C-alpha positions in Angstrom: 160.9 143.2 160.1 160.7 142.2 163.8 159.4 138.9 165.0 157.1 140.8 167.4 155.5 142.6 164.4 155.1 139.3 162.5 153.5 137.5 165.4 151.1 140.3 166.3 150.7 143.2 163.8 147.2 144.1 165.0 148.2 146.9 167.4 150.1 148.6 164.5 147.0 148.2 162.3 144.8 149.6 165.0 147.0 152.6 165.4 147.0 153.2 161.7 143.2 153.1 161.7 143.1 155.7 164.4 145.5 158.0 162.7 144.0 160.7 160.5 144.7 160.2 156.8 146.9 157.4 155.5 150.1 156.1 157.0 153.3 156.3 155.0 155.7 153.4 155.2 159.2 154.7 154.3 160.7 151.2 154.4 158.4 150.3 151.5 157.9 153.7 149.9 154.2 153.1 150.1 151.0 154.2 151.8 149.2 151.9 154.3 145.4 151.9 153.7 144.0 150.6 157.0 140.4 151.7 157.5 137.6 149.6 156.0 136.0 152.5 154.1 139.4 153.5 152.6 140.2 150.0 151.6 136.9 149.7 149.8 137.5 153.0 148.1 140.8 151.9 146.8 139.5 148.5 145.6 136.5 150.2 143.9 138.7 152.6 141.9 141.2 150.5 139.8 141.4 153.4 137.3 143.0 155.5 140.1 144.9 153.0 142.2 147.0 150.6 140.1 147.8 147.0 141.1 151.0 147.0 139.1 154.0 146.0 141.2 151.5 145.1 144.0 153.4 142.1 145.3 156.9 143.3 145.9 159.1 140.9 147.9 160.0 141.4 151.5 163.7 141.5 150.7 166.0 142.8 147.9 167.8 140.0 146.1 171.5 140.1 145.5 172.6 141.6 142.1 173.6 138.2 140.8 170.2 136.8 141.6 168.4 139.7 139.9 170.6 139.1 136.9 169.6 135.5 136.7 165.9 136.3 137.1 166.3 138.8 134.3 167.0 136.0 131.9 163.3 135.2 131.9 162.5 133.2 135.1 159.2 134.5 136.5 158.2 138.1 136.6 155.3 137.8 134.2 152.2 139.8 135.0 149.5 137.9 136.8 145.9 138.7 137.8 146.8 140.4 141.1 149.4 142.7 139.5 147.5 143.8 136.4 145.0 146.5 135.6 142.3 147.2 133.1 142.0 144.9 130.1 145.0 142.8 131.1 143.4 142.1 134.5 140.1 141.1 132.9 141.9 138.8 130.4 143.7 137.0 133.3 140.7 136.9 135.5 138.1 135.4 133.1 139.5 131.9 132.9 139.9 131.8 136.7 136.3 132.9 137.3 135.2 130.2 134.8 137.4 127.5 136.3 136.4 128.3 139.9 132.6 128.7 139.2 130.2 127.6 142.0 129.4 124.4 140.0 133.1 123.5 139.7 133.7 124.2 143.4 130.7 122.1 144.4 132.0 119.2 142.2 135.3 119.1 144.0 134.0 119.2 147.6 133.9 115.3 147.9 137.6 115.2 146.8 138.5 117.9 149.3 136.8 115.9 152.1 138.5 112.6 151.0 142.0 114.1 150.8 141.5 116.0 154.1 140.5 112.8 155.9 143.4 111.0 154.4 145.9 113.6 155.5 144.6 113.6 159.0 144.8 109.8 159.0 148.5 110.2 158.8 148.8 112.6 161.8 150.7 111.5 164.9 150.9 113.8 168.0 152.6 116.2 167.8 152.1 117.1 164.2 153.5 120.0 162.2 150.3 121.2 160.6 151.8 123.5 157.8 153.9 120.8 156.3 151.6 117.8 156.9 148.4 119.5 155.9 148.1 123.2 155.1 150.6 123.2 152.2 149.4 119.9 150.8 145.6 120.1 150.7 145.2 123.3 148.6 147.8 122.2 146.1 146.2 118.8 145.7 142.8 120.4 145.2 144.0 122.8 142.5 145.8 119.9 140.9 142.6 117.9 140.9 140.7 120.7 139.3 143.4 121.0 136.6 143.5 117.2 136.0 147.0 116.8 137.4 148.5 114.1 139.6 148.6 115.6 143.1 152.1 114.2 143.6 153.3 116.6 140.9 151.7 119.7 142.3 154.1 121.1 144.9 152.2 124.4 145.4 151.2 126.2 148.5 147.8 128.0 148.2 146.7 130.5 150.9 143.2 129.8 152.3 141.0 132.0 154.3 137.8 131.5 156.3 134.1 132.2 156.2 134.2 135.8 157.2 131.6 138.5 158.0 129.7 139.8 155.0 131.5 143.1 154.8 135.0 141.7 155.4 137.6 142.3 152.6 139.5 139.1 153.3 139.0 138.0 149.7 139.3 141.5 148.2 136.6 143.7 146.8 135.3 145.0 143.5 137.2 143.9 140.4 139.9 142.4 142.6 137.6 140.1 144.4 139.3 136.7 144.7 137.9 134.1 142.2 139.0 131.3 144.5 137.2 132.6 147.6 134.5 130.0 147.7 137.0 127.2 147.1 139.1 128.5 150.0 136.0 128.7 152.3 135.0 125.1 151.5 138.5 123.8 152.3 138.6 125.7 155.6 135.1 124.6 156.7 135.9 121.0 155.9 139.2 121.3 157.7 137.7 122.8 160.9 134.9 120.2 160.9 137.3 117.3 160.6 139.9 118.6 163.1 137.3 119.3 165.8 135.6 116.0 165.3 138.6 113.7 165.1 141.1 115.5 167.3 139.3 116.6 170.5 141.7 118.6 172.7 143.7 119.9 169.7 146.0 122.7 170.9 149.4 124.3 170.3 152.3 122.2 171.4 153.6 124.0 174.5 157.3 123.2 173.8 157.2 124.2 170.1 157.0 128.0 169.6 155.1 129.3 166.6 157.5 130.4 163.9 156.1 133.1 161.6 157.1 133.4 158.0 159.1 136.6 157.4 156.4 138.3 155.3 153.3 140.3 155.6 152.1 139.6 152.1 150.6 136.2 153.0 150.9 136.3 156.8 151.2 132.9 158.4 153.4 130.5 160.3 156.3 128.6 158.8 155.7 125.9 161.3 152.7 125.2 163.5 153.1 122.3 165.9 149.9 120.9 167.4 149.2 118.2 169.9 146.0 116.6 171.3 
């Protein structure tokens, strides 16, 4: 996967939308669904389009690694890789745990932690490590009643999008955490624009993209102000 594609995949997506039918990706042995109407059709039809094996990795592990993983480390079905009754069973507790009331109750904690993390910034700052990987994990840990210091997770967040956007999925595969993600991003943008006027990319630090298109984003993002 080229660095150019990771940094700017949008021309490829545009070409796929303009091409009649679907686009086959031989490298992944899969079909790329690019047009909005097609995406919605797929997401509305889980009985036809399965989510099993939906999150394959971007590389093939060595046989020794696969053998070790085969001993029982990971690999269990999760909500995004399940269909039918199993998907519903995994999704119900997430929907309950991320209800509008629960999300509203955690907003003060989100703001307090966001302000605290920004307090520790010094220009230049590497935003991914200093903020973007930390805040979502601490918020989830707070919801679960865990000590944030013991929640080393990275949770992808999105943004408040247009009403018809599929950023957070569609149909039965709509993301239960969409509102929680939106709240974190809205608070983040408000704090950064208020406290760090002139915030911009550090000119001497190129953006390094993570080598994946599953959760596309930078491995490092250096900012200055």
